[in-house]
Structures are given as C-alpha cells and as structure tokens.
C-alpha positions in Angstrom: -25.2 -18.6 -16.2 -22.7 -15.8 -15.4 -19.4 -16.0 -16.7 -17.9 -14.2 -13.6 -18.8 -13.4 -10.2 -16.7 -10.0 -8.6 -17.6 -10.3 -4.7 -16.3 -6.6 -3.6 -16.6 -3.9 -4.9 -13.2 -1.4 -3.9 -10.7 -0.2 -6.3 -9.6 -4.7 -6.6 -12.6 -5.7 -7.6 -13.9 -2.9 -9.4 -11.2 -2.1 -11.6 -11.1 -6.5 -12.0 -15.1 -6.0 -13.5 -14.3 -3.0 -15.3 -11.9 -5.6 -17.2 -13.6 -8.3 -17.4 -16.7 -5.9 -19.2 -14.4 -4.8 -21.5 -13.4 -8.5 -22.5 -17.2 -8.9 -23.6 -17.6 -11.6 -20.3 -21.3 -11.4 -18.0 -20.5 -10.5 -15.3 -22.2 -10.1 -12.2 -20.9 -8.0 -9.0 -21.9 -8.4 -5.1 -21.0 -5.9 -2.7 -23.2 -5.5 0.3 -22.5 -2.0 1.2 -21.8 0.7 -1.4 -18.8 0.3 -3.9 -15.6 2.2 -3.1 -14.1 -0.1 0.0 -12.0 1.0 3.0 -10.9 4.2 0.3 -14.1 5.7 0.7 -13.4 6.7 4.6 -9.5 8.0 3.5 -9.6 11.9 3.8 -6.6 12.4 0.8 -4.9 10.2 -1.3 -2.0 11.5 -2.7 -0.1 8.7 -4.4 -2.9 7.6 -6.4 -0.8 8.4 -10.3 -3.0 10.8 -12.1 -4.4 13.2 -9.2 -1.1 15.3 -8.5 -2.9 17.6 -5.8 -4.7 14.6 -4.9 -7.9 13.4 -4.2 -10.5 12.1 -1.6 -11.1 8.4 -1.4 -14.7 9.4 -1.7 -14.4 11.5 -5.3 -11.9 8.2 -6.6 -14.1 5.5 -5.3 -17.3 7.3 -7.2 -14.6 7.7 -10.4 -14.3 4.5 -10.0 -17.8 3.7 -10.1 -18.4 6.1 -12.5 -16.5 4.3 -15.4 -17.5 0.8 -14.5 -21.0 1.9 -15.0 -20.6 2.8 -18.8 -20.0 -0.8 -19.3 -23.1 -3.6 -18.7 -22.1 -5.1 -15.2 -24.7 -6.5 -13.0 -24.3 -5.2 -9.4 -26.3 -6.9 -6.9 -26.3 -4.8 -3.4 -26.0 -8.5 -1.3 -23.8 -9.8 1.4 -22.4 -13.2 0.1 -22.4 -15.8 2.5 -20.8 -19.3 1.4 -19.5 -19.9 -1.9 -20.3 -23.5 -3.1 -18.2 -25.5 -5.8 -19.9 -29.1 -7.5 -20.7 -29.2 -11.0 -20.5 -25.3 -11.3 -20.0 -23.0 -8.7 -22.7 -21.5 -6.5 -22.9 -18.3 -5.1 -25.2 -18.4 -2.0 -26.0 -14.8 -0.7 -28.2 -12.9 1.9 -31.3 -13.1 -0.8 -30.8 -15.6 -3.2 -28.4 -18.4 -4.9 -26.2 -17.5 -8.4 -24.5 -20.3 -10.5 -21.2 -18.7 -12.3 -18.1 -20.4 -13.9 -15.9 -18.6 -12.5 -15.1 -15.5 -9.1 -12.9 -13.2 -8.2 -13.3 -12.7 -4.3 -11.9 -8.9 -4.2 -13.6 -8.5 -0.5 -11.0 -6.8 1.0 -9.7 -6.5 4.8 -10.2 -4.2 7.3 -7.7 -2.1 9.8 -8.5 -3.9 13.7 -10.1 -0.7 15.6 -9.1 -1.0 19.5 -12.5 0.3 20.1 -10.6 3.7 22.1 -12.8 6.4 23.3 -13.2 8.9 20.0 -11.4 6.6 17.7 -14.4 5.7 15.4 -15.2 9.9 15.3 -11.9 11.0 14.7 -11.1 8.3 12.1 -9.7 10.1 8.7 -9.4 13.2 11.0 -6.6 12.5 12.4 -6.4 8.9 13.3 -4.9 6.6 10.6 -4.4 3.5 10.4 -1.6 3.5 7.3 1.4 6.2 7.4 2.5 5.2 4.0 -1.0 6.7 2.9 -0.9 9.5 5.1 1.9 11.0 6.3 2.1 13.4 4.3 -0.1 15.2 5.9 1.3 15.4 9.8 4.7 16.9 8.1 6.2 18.7 10.7 3.6 17.7 12.9 3.3 16.0 16.0 1.6 12.3 15.9 1.3 9.2 18.2 1.6 6.4 17.1 -0.3 3.1 19.3 1.7 -0.5 19.1 5.0 -1.9 19.5 5.2 -4.8 16.9 7.2 -5.1 13.6 4.5 -3.5 11.5 3.9 -0.6 14.1 7.9 0.1 14.3 8.0 -0.1 10.6 5.7 2.8 10.4 7.3 4.6 13.4 10.5 4.7 11.2 8.8 5.9 8.0 6.7 8.7 9.9 10.2 10.0 11.9 11.3 11.2 8.7 8.0 13.9 8.3 6.4 15.0 11.9 8.6 16.9 13.8 7.7 14.5 16.9 6.3 10.9 17.2 5.6 9.3 20.5 5.8 5.6 20.2 3.2 4.2 22.6 3.2 0.8 23.8 1.7 -1.2 26.7 4.7 -3.4 27.7 8.1 -2.4 29.2 9.9 -2.9 26.0 9.0 -3.1 22.3 7.9 -6.7 20.5 9.5 -5.2 17.4 12.8 -7.9 16.0 16.3 -5.9 17.8 16.9 -4.9 13.9 13.9 -2.5 14.1 14.2 -1.9 17.8 18.2 -0.5 16.9 17.3 1.6 14.5 13.7 3.5 15.8 15.8 3.8 19.3 18.4 6.2 17.8 15.4 8.2 15.9 16.0 11.8 17.7 12.3 12.3 17.0 10.9 9.8 18.8 9.9 9.5 22.7 9.2 6.0 23.5 6.0 5.7 26.1 6.1 2.1 27.2 3.4 0.7 29.6 1.4 2.9 28.5 -2.5 3.0 26.5 -4.0 5.5 24.7 -7.6 5.4 26.8 -9.2 8.6 25.1 -8.2 10.6 21.4 -10.2 14.1 21.8 -10.3 17.7 19.6 -12.6 19.8 18.1 -13.1 18.9 14.4 -10.2 17.0 14.4 -7.6 15.5 16.6 -5.8 17.6 19.4 -5.0 15.6 22.5 -4.8 11.9 23.8 -4.8 10.9 27.4 -2.9 8.1 28.0 -2.1 6.2 30.6 0.6 4.3 32.7 -0.9 0.9 33.8 2.1 0.5 36.2 1.7 3.7 38.4 -2.2 4.2 37.3 -1.6 7.9 36.5 -3.1 9.5 33.6 -1.6 12.7 31.2 -3.0 14.8 28.5 -0.3 14.5 25.5 -1.4 17.6 22.5 -0.6 16.1 19.2 -2.1 16.1 15.8 -2.6 12.9 14.8 -2.5 8.7 15.8 -1.2 6.1 14.0 -3.2 2.9 15.0 -0.9 0.0 14.0 -3.3 -3.5 15.6 -3.3 -5.8 12.0 -5.7 -6.2 9.7 -8.8 -8.5 9.7 -9.5 -10.3 6.0 -13.2 -10.4 5.0 -12.6 -14.0 4.3 -14.2 -15.3 7.5 -17.1 -16.9 5.4 -14.5 -18.8 3.2 -12.8 -20.3 6.0 -14.2 -24.5 5.1 -14.4 -23.5 1.4 -10.7 -22.2 0.5 -7.2 -22.1 1.9 -6.4 -19.1 4.2 -3.1 -18.7 5.7 -2.7 -17.6 9.8 -3.9 -14.8 9.1 -6.9 -15.0 7.5 -5.9 -14.4 4.0 -6.4 -16.1 0.8 -4.0 -18.2 -0.5 -3.3 -18.2 -4.2 -0.9 -19.2 -6.5 1.0 -17.2 -9.0 -1.9 -16.3 -11.0 -4.1 -15.5 -8.8 -6.3 -18.8 -8.4 -7.0 -19.8 -4.8 -7.1 -23.7 -3.5 -10.2 -24.4 -6.0 -10.4 -24.6 -9.5 -12.6 -21.5 -11.2 -12.1 -19.5 -7.8 -9.4 -16.0 -7.9 -8.9 -13.6 -5.3 -7.0 -9.8 -5.8 -6.7 -7.3 -3.2 -6.5 -7.1 0.6 -7.9 -10.1 0.7 -5.1 -11.7 -0.9 -2.1 -13.0 1.5 0.9 -11.1 0.8 -0.9 -8.2 -0.5 0.5 -4.7 -0.2 -2.9 -3.0 0.7 -2.5 0.2 -1.3 -5.0 1.8 -3.5 -2.8 1.3 -7.1 -1.5 -2.3 -5.7 -5.0 -3.7 -5.7 -6.3 -2.0 -8.6 -3.3 -4.0 -10.6 -4.0 -7.1 -8.9 -7.5 -6.7 -10.1 -6.8 -6.2 -13.7 -4.0 -8.9 -13.4 -6.4 -11.4 -12.2 -9.1 -10.1 -14.6 -6.7 -11.5 -17.6 -6.6 -14.7 -15.7 -9.9 -15.5 -15.2 -10.6 -14.7 -19.0 -7.5 -16.9 -20.1 -9.3 -19.7 -17.6 -12.6 -19.6 -19.3 -11.5 -19.0 -22.6 -9.7 -22.8 -22.0 -13.1 -24.5 -20.4 -15.1 -22.7 -22.5 -13.0 -23.0 -25.7 -14.2 -19.5 -26.9 -11.7 -16.5 -27.4 -12.6 -13.0 -25.7 -10.0 -10.7 -27.5 
C-alpha cells in the first residue's frame, strides 16, 4: 500500500512527486512514455524562470527528472487504464493493479492536430500550438494563424505584436470569435485575413518556409512564403480513461475544488488536465506543488501522522 500515486510525469507530475518525496511519503509514479510530457517537443522555452538564455524543452525535462531521481520515488513505465475506489483506491495498469491511499492525476493535455501534410514533421520547427510560448522566436517574421474562434483570435492579437506579417486563415467566410475580439484584430495593420480557406500543406527544408493555401469556394490554391504556422484547434485532455469515474467538464477536463481534490475523495488533479489550467510549464509546476501539499494534509488527517 503506497501513500500516493502520481499519474503522468510532465512538469506538474514531476513537481508533485518531488514535493511528496520531500514530505517523506511513499510515492509511486506512472508514465506510459518518458518523463517530460509536452515540453520535450518544445524546441525552446524562454519564459521559465532561472534560464535567462532559454532552454530546450528536452533539457528542462531532463533537469526535472534528474532532480526527482535523487529521491526514493518508484517510477513505473505503465499506462493507467482505470482507477477504482472502494475501501481503498486501486489503480489498474496495462501490467498490474496497485493499491494506494491517494492519487494526483497530472496526465496533461495535447494540442489537437489537424492532420495537415507536413504538420507533424515541422512541429517544433516552425509549427507551434502556443503563441505565449513561441511568439518571441518569430519576432520580425511572417507567420500564419489557423483558426477563427476566440482562442485563435486572441493568440493572433498577441502574435501581431511580435511579427512583421500575420495571415489569419479561417475556413469560413467570417470569424467565429466574439465581436470585441473581431473588432480588435480588424484594427491591427499587419494582419491579413484569408477567409474561406484552409492550409493543405506545410513545407520547407529543415524548417517551415511556406504553406499552400486552398480557397474552398474557388478551389484554387496558392503558395504563401512565411516562417511559422500557429494552429489553434483546441486541446484534448488525457482524461478519457476517467470519464466514468470522475466529474469532467464539457471539454473532458477534470473538475476540481479549490484544494485540487476531484469529485472522488482522495483523488486530486493538477496541471493541464485540470479544468481552467493555464497550460504553461510554470503554472503546471505550481499546481503540482500545491496539489502535493494538499495531499500531504489529506493523508495527515486520515492517518493521524505528521509529514513535516
């Protein structure tokens, strides 16, 4: 019987596990791939404190991992298939069953891919899903933003402050964003609207150099030379295996209380999989630390033992 199971070892899960280990709790972690989560696919991170020259996502993930490995934390390379709670909490994985007293779910979320030719190949080399993360890399360059909803327009407005030229490409004849956002972006001089259109190819050599844009009404295509493509088609939370166990919001994210506890006692959540999370490395790490403190207090109450 372990004190805590941490499911998912992105920045939030690794931070939670680190804090829990320092509380002298018996921790087991589950990660179906390799520790790091989405950040390992990020070419450069410039907004994480302590690295004034920036750091690659892979390097930052390795530093997280190295720090965690200094503590007696058990890590299982197994996929969690289900969680059950009866007298105790049971975690069903692809290999075995484990019993624990509490759980922190930090399985994250991943940007929704559109399956455009070249999209996967150039991810991290000009294709991005986060303006806040990557805008500075495109300062003074030309980019395309794909999408027409609130998130896409908000990100485009932010990007327009950095880039020389921004093409906002949307498959419909008008943006779906709320009026106030449409008014703001229509007033920005370096934004060009490409409506009734989709990107059918992203191309280049070692990085993005152009896109092919198809007009859905005329069926004509044209090449647009640029340096980056930002795709905003939403995120998919890694919480599908919990849909019959926890309360999720309409987008499939885990709903938590202020103390990070979910709808089931003893089950907590942190990071991008949690409803209303900011989806940044720094906030995911902060949530992991906070959730770990809440779990230690929860276990302190049910066991009558102090973890100071």
